[in-house]
N, C-alpha and C positions, 0 to 999 in steps of 0.2 A: 504489508504494502505490495501492490502488484502493478508493474509497469506493463500496460497493454500497448504494444507498439506494431509498427509496420516496418518491415526491412530489418534494420539493426537497432539494437538497444544498447544503452550504456551498461557497463559492469554494474552489477548490483551494489557493490560496496561504494561505488561513486554516486549512486542514486540515494542511498539510505541517509548519508550524513546531512546533506542540505535540507532534506525533508524533516529530519529529526531536529535540526536547528530551527527550522521554521515553526515547528509546533511548540517550541519553548515559550512559556508565558501564555499559551493558548490552551494546551492540554496539561502540561506539567510545568513545574518550576525550573527544572534542569533535566537534561536528557539522561543523567545518572539514575533518574528514577525508573527508566525503562529497564524491565527485568527480563523481557522476551522480545525477540524481534524476528519476524518471518518476512523475507523478501522474496518475491517471484517476478519473473518476466514472462510474458505470454504473447506470442506473435498473433496479431489479430487476423492474419491471413489463414491461420489454421483453426481446427475445431478446438475451442477452449471450454472444457467442461468446468462449471462453477456450481458447487453444491449450494443450495439455499441462498441464492443472491438477493440483495435488497432491491426494492422497487427503484431506487435511485440508480443503483448499479445497472440494472436491466435497461433503464432508459438511456443511460450513457453508452452502453454497448450497442444500442440501436442506432447511435449517431457515428458518423465517420471521424477518422483521426485518432491519433494516439493519445493516451492519457494515463495518469497514475491514480489508482484507487488506494486510499488509506483507511484502514479499519482499526479503531482503537477499542480495546477492551481491558478489563481488569484481569490480572494474572491469578492463578490459583492460590498463590500465597498472599494475595491481598494488595500486591503492588500493581502498578500500571504496566500493561503490556501493549505493544504495537505489532 
């Protein structure tokens, strides 16, 4: 999950928990299933390199304002990763 912000951003640990809770029953049954978690914050006022961005992310980056991007994938061990 990446928080694209202007100015100041919340601490990453404060950002992750409510997002993980919101994904419960949508992506997984319980957040105990999450085996990997990568959190980032990127200031939109700077140059933000993004390798292989999706079309949806590119479109959102072209719009003003802060947002959080969440990418969900399967972990190498077969579990769910965020």
